[in-house]
N, C-alpha and C positions, 0 to 999 in steps of 0.2 A: 915442272910443276911447282906452283908457289907453296913454300912449307907454312903449315897451319900455325897461327898464334899461340893455340893451345892444343897439345896432344896429351890424351889420357890413355894410358895402356893397361888392362887388366887390374883396375884399381879396386882393392877391396879394404874394408875398415871393421875391424872386429872389436868389441868392447866385452870386458867382464863385468856381469852384473853382480854386485856384492857390497858389504859395507864393512868399515872397520877392518880392513885387511883380510876378511873372509872371502875366499875364492866362490863365485857363484857361476851361474850359467853363461855361456858365451852368447853375445848377440852379434850378428853381422848388420851393421848399419849400411853397408855397401857390398855388393857382389860382384867382382869382375867387370867393372864399367870400363868401357873403351868408347872414347869420344873425341872428335876433332872439331875445332872451332876455327874457321878462316878469319884472317886478318881483315879488321874493319867490319865485322859482322856482330849481330846480336842473337844470341843463343837465349833462348828462354828455357827455363826448368820449371815444370808443372807436376802435380802429383798430390795425393793427400798428405795429411800431416803424417809424419813418421816414414815418409818415402824415402829420404836420405838426401834432400835437396840440400839443406843447411849443412849437413855433415860433408858433403862434396865441396862446397864453397869454403868451408873452414880448412879443409885439406889444401885447396888451392891457394888459399890466403896464408898458409903455412901456420895456422894457428894450431892445428893438430897434424900428425903423421899419419900416413896410411899404413895398414898392417903389411900389404903387398901391392905390387904394381909400380908404376913410374908416371911421372908427369913431366912434360917439357913445356915451358912457357918462354915465349919470345917477346921480352919487352919488359917495361917497367911496370909494377902492378900497384893499383890504388884498389881498396875494398871498403864497403860500407855494408857490413852484416849485421850490425844492430845500432841502435841509437847512440852516437858518440862514440863509435870505434875509434881507438887511438887517441882519445881526448884525456888530457889529465885534468880532473875535477878541480884542482886547487889553481890551474892556471887560467888566464883570461881568454877570451875568445880570440883576440889578437896573438896571444902567445901561442895558443894551440894551432893556429894557422901555419905559423913559422915551425912548430915542432913537427907537424904532419909533413910539411915540405921537407924538412931536413930528413925525416925518415924515408922519404922517397928518393933521397939523394939529390935534391935540387939545392942550388946556391941560395944564399939570401937575396941576390940581385934578381935570379929568376923567380922567388917568391914575390918580391916587390912588384915585378911587371905585371902579376895577375891578382895582386891584393885587393885592388879597388873592385875589380870584377866580382871577387869572392864575396866581399862585404855587401855590394850591391845587390847581388844575386840573392844572399840569404836574407836580407831586410831586418837584419839584427845590428845594425850599425851604432845605435844608441846604447847597446848593452856590450859593445866590443872590449871594453875595459873591465867587465865584470867577470869574475871567476864562473866558469861555465857549470859548477855544481849548484849554482843558483838559476840556471836556465830551466824554462819549462820542457816538457819533452818535444813540444813542436819547435821551439827556439833551437834546441839541441840538434835535431834532424835537419833542420834548415841549413845550420852552419856546417854540420858533418857532410851533408851532401855537396853543398856549394864547394867545400875544401876538396872532397874527392872528385868532383866533377871537373874543376878548373886547373888543379894541379898537374903538372905534365906527366901523365902516365899513358901507356900503350894499351894496357888492359884494365878493365874497371869490372869489379865483381859487386853486385848490389842485391842483397836480400830484401824481401818486401817491407823495408822500413818507411816507404812513402805512404804506407796507410796512416802514420802519424801526422803527417801534414795536412793543411786544409787543402780543399779541392783546387784552388787557384795555384798554390805551390806545387801540387802533384802535376798539375799541366804543364808548369815550368820545367820541373824535373824531366818529365817524358820529352818536352822539346829539346832540353839540353841534351839528354841521352842520344836521341835522334841526330841532332847536329854533331855530337861527338863521333859517332859513327861514320855519318855520310860525308861530313865536312873535313873531319880531323883524322879520320880512318882509324879510330879507335875500336878495340874489340870488346865487347860487353857481355857478360854472363848475367842473367837477370831472373830471379826467382819471383814468380808471381802465382796469385791465386785468382786473379781477375782475368778472365779469358778475353775480355774486349782489349784490355791493355797489352796483353801478351800477343795478341793477334795484329794490333796495330803497330807494335815497337819491334817485335822480333821476325828476323829473317827466318830462323828455323826454330823448333821447339823440341826438347827432349823431354818424354814423359817417363817418370820414375815412379815406381811403387814397390815396396818391400825390399828397397836396396837394389833394385835391378831396373835397367831400361827395358820399358815395354814397348816403346816406339818411338822413333825420331824422324824428322823430315820437315816439310811444308808447315808454317805456322798454323795456317787455318785448317789443314787436313788434321795435324795432330791434336788441335784444341778440340775440333769437332769429335774425334775419336775418344778423347778423354771424356768429354761430356757425356757421349753416348754411354761409356763405361760406366759412369755414375749412375746413368738412368737404369741401365742393366742390373747393377748391384742393388739399387734401391727397390726396382720393382720385384726382385725375387726374394728380398728379404722380408720376413715377418717382423713388423714394426714392434711387437712385443719383445722379440729376441734381440732388437739392435742393442750392441754392447757400446757403441760410440756415442754415449749420451752424457749429459752432465746434469747437476742438480741435486738436491738433497735425497732424492730417491724416495721420499714418503708416498709419492704417487707417480704413475708413469702413464704416458699415452701409449694405448695398445693397438689403435688403429685409425686411419684418416681416410674417409671415402669422399670422393668429389664427383658430383652428378651434373650433367645437363638436365635440367627438369622438363624440357620440350623434348628431346629426343630419348632421354633415359640412359645415354651412354656415359659410361665411367671414364673420368680423366681426359676424355676429349669434349672440349668445350666450344662454343661459339661466341663471338663478340655480340654483346647486346642481348643475349639469351639470359633467362633465369638459371641460377646455379645453386645448388646447395651442397655444403660441406659439413659432413658428419664426423664429429670427434669423439672417439670413446676413450676412457681412461679407468685406472684401477689402482686401488691401494691394498697392498698386504698388511700394512701395519696400522690402519686407521680404519674405524668402524663407519665413520662418516667423514666428509669433506666440508670443511667450513666455508670460508669465502674463496670461491673458485673463479680464476680469470684464465681463460685460454687466448693465446696470442698466437696468430698465424701471419708470419712475415714473409712476403711473398717477394721472389727475386727472378729477373729473367735469366736465361741460360748463360750469359755472360757474368752473372753474380752481381748485377746491378739491382739495388733495392727500389721495389715498385709501390709498396704500401703495406699496411698492417690491418688485419682484422682482429678486433678484441670485443668481447662482451662488455668489458668495464668502460672502453672507449665509446660504446654506444649507450652506456648508461643501464645496462642490464646486468643485475646481480644474480649469481647463483650460489644460494646460501644451503648449508648443512645437506649435501647431496649424498646419496648412497656411495659406498666404497667403490662400486663398480657402476659407472654412469656414462651417459652419452649427451651431448649437447649438438645443436645444429645452428649453422650460420646460413642465412638466405641472402643471396644478392640478386635482387629483382632484374638488374641489367648489368651483365658483366662488362666493366669498362676496359678491360685489357684488349689490346690489340694482338693480331696474329703472332704466334711464337711460342716457344717453350718456357716454361716456367717451373720452379720448384719451391717448397715451403719449407721454411725453418720454424718449427713448432715449440711453444713454450707453454707449460702448465705450472700456474702460481697458486698455491694453496697458502691462504692467510697471509698474502704478500710476500711468501718464500718462493724461491725458483725451486719448484719441485723435479721437474723434468725439462731439459733442453735437448732438442735433436735436429740436426741440420739434415737437409735433403729427406725430410719425413714424408713428402709426397711429392710427385711430379705429376704436370699435367700439360696438356697441349691446347692451344686456342687457335681455332680456324676462324677466317675473315667471316665478318657478319655486318649487316646493315643496322648499325646501332641507331640510327635516327630515323629509320624507316625512310629515308631518302632516295633510295634506289641507287645508293653510291657508297662504295667502301674502298679502303686500301686494299689493293691485291697483292702488295708486297709484304714480306714478312719483316715488319719493323716492330720487335717488342716494345711496347709503350703503353700509354694509357689514353682513353677516350675522355676529352674534357667536355662536361655540359657547357653549352653556349647558345647564344641567341644573336641573331645578325639584323641588323635594321637601318634604315636611312631616313 
């Protein structure tokens, strides 16, 4: 049997929480992780923030040491864990290419052989002799990924830094990683929060949560399992009690209800039907709320942005509302195609972000006859219906 490119056995990482030399509580970022990655395969790591994904990559990259357990990696390793990993800010882009190659153990001649490919792929040729400390974050990640992807390594570790690049560059990166595995037989471990990318790129996925492996296997099956677990967690949580929120805290969203006005069903909608979304919020510190703006960002189950609902965007102002209030948004014809969706909710008070909560509400859209044409898509292809007219 072929030996795996990466073998992880009973790996744990423990941190001591404390400041200025004081000993604090122990925190286990990873707990008894065991994993094998075959040569030439892409392994995706998914899970919520704080699951231990980046900690695992840092241990594999030898940035930090495990508390217990062992790792066997067969081959030369390159990593891209954050923007500009391994770059020296005072050196130029050209000098950093050679520096990274030397760190990987490549000769100057070997680096010269791929130098033009790196520069062409990165698209930063005109800034090649500029110190990288003057690069924008986008330029940084372009060059950093180009270096990591083209230099001669057997194993590539990629944290989700691709979010920094533009859409066109992300496509190039994904194509290059696919080429690296299938054509160059390179092994890749890739952290992603985008399930569509994970399903497309990865051969297998490992789902981490609270420092432990929850499930691993086929990319589609595991990503579906993870998305379902998010749905289950959100549906059982009382929105007012959720702690995974950001903002000033001067007011917070307590409930979001989504109704199909024709059927009366909650969270089960139909394309083309009228929908009403009811958002309730409260403040424990303010007697009244000044300029209120509610933003509901809608994403499909793969994490792709679909659109935003906002009273300010519509030109409707909510002024000096009671500390406990409810507002409603009505969509006369739901333009979403069949699929599963979630809402990231923002509550702004006087232009300040008072509350931000991800996966604040989940809903499903069923196929419907949007145009009353007796025809509709019967496949689940999450997207939007566009108003249109045809003529000759």
